[in-house]
N, C-alpha and C positions, 0 to 999 in steps of 0.2 A: 504494500499499499504506499502511496505517495505521503511524504511529509509536507506537501504544498499547503500553505494557507491560502485559501481562496478569498480575495478581498471583495468588498461591497461593488467595486466597478464591475468585475467580471459577473456578479449575480444581476446587476442592472442591465449589462448588455445581453445576457441570457433571456433575461424577461422579455426584451423587446423582439427577440427571435423566436419567442414562444417554445422555448426549451429550458429544462432544467438542468442544473450541474451540480456533480458532487466529486469530492477527491477521487482520483484515479485509484483504481485497484491495481494496474499495471505500474509497477514502481519505476518506470522510465517516463511515464507520462504524468502530468500534473492534474487535468480534469477528464471526468467522462461526462460526456453530454448526453442527454435522454430527450426523446420527444415521445409524448403519449406513455411514458413509463418504460419505453423500450431504449437500451442504449443504442446509440448511432455511431458514436467515434469516440475516440481518446484523442486528447489535444495538448500541445504544449510540451516540450522537451523538459523533463524534471531537472533541476540545476541551472537553468537558463533564466534569465531575466525577463521580465515582459511589460508592457505599459504601466500598469499599475504599481507594480513593485519599483521600477525607475521613478515613477513620481514619488512613492513614498520614501525611497532612499537616496535618490541623486536629484530631485527637483525637476520642476517642469520642463526647462529648456533641454536637460539632457534627455528626458522623456520623449519629448517631441522629436528631437533628431534621431533617437533610437527608433521610434515609429516610423518616421520617414524613411530610414535605412531598410527596416523590416519590410515595409510595404514595397519599396523598391525591389529588394530581393526575392519576394514571392509574387511579383505582379504576374506572372503566367498562370499561377495556380490560385490565387486567393479569390477569383471570382467565381469558381465553378462551384454553384450552390449545392449544399449538402456534403461537401469533401471536407476532410480534416482541416485543410488548408484555410478553406472558407470560415469554419467555425473558429478556427485560432485567430484570425485575421478579426473577426467581429467581436469576439469574447475578450480576447488578450491584447489587442491592440487596438 
């Protein structure tokens, strides 16, 4: 099980997508995403920072730059609805 602490930002983002999230049972991932009670995907590499954690520990300017770089790096896959990349982009970034 992941030791990642899901922050309120991620819960808010998940609610807007009409999905629920829980800490992942896969130790390599941060979050499991559920739709209608059924797990659809695990997202976020455990041990890596994400937007809400950059905001918490490094401040808004660093978080915004890391977000920009993340979105640029994942541009090809983050728009594919239903994919792990899509949910990671929408929930963690």
